[in-house]
C-alpha positions, 0 to 999 in steps of 0.5 A: 467879597467872599470869606476866602478872598478876605482870608487870602488878602489878610494872609498876604498883608501879614506876609508883607508886614512881617519883614517890616516888623523884623527890620524894626525889631532888629533896629531896636535891638541894634539901638539897645546894644549901642546904648549898652556899649556907650553906657559901659564906656561911660562907666569906665570913665566914672571909675577913672575919676576915682584916683589916688596919685602915688608919689613914688610912681607916675602910674596912679592907683585908680578904680579904672581897671575894676571898671574894665574887668567888670565891663568885660565880664558883664558884657562878654567879649565882643561888646566888652571889646567894643565898649573899651575901644569906644572909651579909647576913642573918646579919650583920644578926642579929648573927652575927660574920660581918662584919669585926671591924675595924669597931666595932659589930655587926649592923645597925651595919655595914650603915649604917657606912662599909662599908655600901655595899660590904656591901649590894652583895655579892649583886649583885657575886656575881650579876654575877661568876657571870652573866658567867662562866657565859655565857663560855668559862670561861677565865682571861681571862673569869673575870678580866673577870667579877670586874672587872665585879663589882668595878665594881658593888662600888665603885659601891655602896661609894663612893656610900654613902661620899659620902653619909656624908661629903658629899664625893665626893673624900673617898669616893674617898680613903677607899674607892678609892685605897688599895685598887686594887692589893689589889683587882687581886690579889684579882681575879686570885686569884679568877679563878685559883681559879675556872678551876682548880676548873672544870678539876678538875670537868670532868675 
């Protein structure tokens, strides 16, 4: 067999294996992204375990919102939305991912006093991620992204509380006044984590 024939055969073999390699690379990348989304949903579930029930409101003080903001800032809009959508699906099917301070399980949480906050989570993560990924990635932008996401969070939560209580004033008392200071801390913490992670990964 001549050298030319061998070279042509090798080139043909290489052309045939490249599509297979690309498919394998896409498969590995897809599996990696799925793993990241699942891990993010479990991170939010862990944050939900850090809960302080308050006697004057049915809405507990929890680290859950910090987890949602952090996931949105770190993963970006699409993966953040996917992770929190998965989180809601896990909770709806009865997995112990929601705050244990609320009685009941599964779908009960989604129609209870915190239901508006929970249902808003995918959009909250999307907003935080979308603004931050289209910014300079500085701390001020991370904090601004988290604040915008918080507005979406409390809009959803307070609207649902107003529906349940038939009173906007009660909704504000149960779902806003007692949480403003804590949410400011969560925004700053999530922004700090996002910026630190961005600097570490961009080296």
